[in-house]
C-alpha positions, 0 to 999 in steps of 0.5 A: 216345762216337762216334755209330753211323750207318746209311749209306743208299745209294740205287741204281739200276743201280750194280752195278759200284760196290758192291764199291769203295763198300763197301770204301771206306765200311768203311775210312772208318768202321773202329772205328765202330758203322755199317751200310750200307743199300742201297735199290735200284731196280735191274734189273741184279742190284745186290741180288745183288752187294750180298749177295755183298759183304756176306758178307765185309764188315767191317761190316753191309751190308743191301739193301732192294730195291724192286720196280717197283711200289714205286718211288714217289718216285724216289731221294727215295722210296728215301731215305725208305724207307731212313730208316724202315728204318735201324738207327741214328737218325743216317743219312748219305745218299750216292750209290752212284756214288763221286762222294761220297768216303767219306773224308768220312763221319767228318768228317760224324759228327765235326761232328755229335758236336759236339752243336749240330746236327741235320743236317750237309751235305757242300757243294761250295760251302763251305771247300775243297769243289768240284764238279770231278766234274760231267760238264760246265761246263753241269752246273756252271752248272745246279747253281749256278743251281738253288742260287741259285733255291732259296736265293731261294725259301727265304731263311730255311730256307736261310740257313745252307746253301750247297748244298741240291742236294747228295745227301751229308748226315747227318741225325738222323731223330728230328728229321725229319718223315718223314710230311710228306716227299713225295719226287719225284726227286733233291732229297730234301735240299730236302724234308728242309730245308723240311719239318723244323726242323733246326739245320744245319752244313756241311763241304766236299765234294770232288765226284769223278768217277762210277765205273761206270755212267751219270748219271741226271740229265736234262731230266726230272729238271730238270722234277721239280726245278722242280715240287718247288720250286713245291710246296714254296713254293706248294703243289699248287695252284701246279703245277695253276695252272702246267699250267692256264696253259700250257693256257690259252696253248695254247688261246688260241693255237689259237683265234687261229690257227684264226680267223686262217685263217677258222675260225668262232670257235665251232668254233675254241674247241671244237677248242682246248678238246678239245686242251687238255683232253687235254693238261692231263690228261696234264700233271696226271697227271705233275706235279700228282697223280702222288702220288695216282694209286696210291690213286685209280681207274685211269688210264682212269677218271681220264681219262674222269671228267676229260674228261667234267667238262672238256667239261661245263665247256667246254659251259658256258664256251663259250656264256658266251664267246660271250655276251661276244663277241656282247654285250659286243664282247670279242675272242674270244681275250680272252674265252677267257682270261677264261672259262678263268681263272674255270674254274680253281678249279672244275677244281682242286676237281673233280680234288682231290675226285673224279678223284683221290679215294682208293678207300678211306679209313680210318675215322679219316679220315672227316672228311678229305674236307672238308679235302682241297682246302684241304690240296692247295692248301697243299702237302698231298698225299695220302701213301701210308704202309704201305698206308694213305692219310693226308692230311698237312698242309703247311707252315703257316708263312710261311717254310718 
């Protein structure tokens, strides 16, 4: 008996590819029980095009359009929404730009029907697969480097995976810990593999040139990927630490530069502190606590709370730094670095518990606040699900 499946297609401004994609998917899955579910984050009328094509399609075609306010998690968030809304438990995720050939769909399903796997990955790096459809040699190298880094960071989970960066894969959603997924950007398969116990197989993928439209890959997505790797491997605190380390280096550099031109070191320390306080907050908003912003207070209140705390912390830290310079003879840049390191934990605790505290917590979670810092440090972020905020415990295993 052949398995029924939902083909989940996350789209953003892919109107020009809808008709061809539906036709090719319908042809590839002819005779099978299947549906196509577009999860759309577009502003170009893609949902209207899907509705038009669906009227004459030979298989069910649906569209779940997410408004601008609902587009959390980027492409990964769209995939998770699709997994929840799918009519079938077996779901195949593929791009809407025609780079993932629909002819591979029955290959994925046939491999799953063998009965010994929970996920089947279409890989560019196994069998007869290739990545000829990537736009440039530079992107080929970036893809291969990203794959190597990912496999190095997750050697156990990725031991049977040659292409964890692919966006074309089949998964049995009954085997996926959906509530544990915290998507951010393009690499949803990485989230699925790391946060769920899955038996995995691969089939070759001939990666094709894109159809209509333009690629969404850019440097910002690269930063998202690096942040995602850090969160998955080391937890939220690691990303907070990376931002803090950048701020510390900037702080020390400002102190050094200003004292080098004759500015008194206390004044230099104050200037450096204010610059890095603002910079760190903006980076934390974007890369550390981005998933907690919707449930927390508004931007300016978060900024004011963070700014006030960091200035109080600086008001305490700077006199301590001065004492180290004046009494112990430590150089001002070194004293600055030491006091910043000591302040790191206090900043993380305060931001997790206070700055990004949810406005409302359900009664069932009245005891959760005591564990929020622990959860954040262990890659447990606050996750919004059906309007309720739940604290999801991160990976407890040594190898995730």
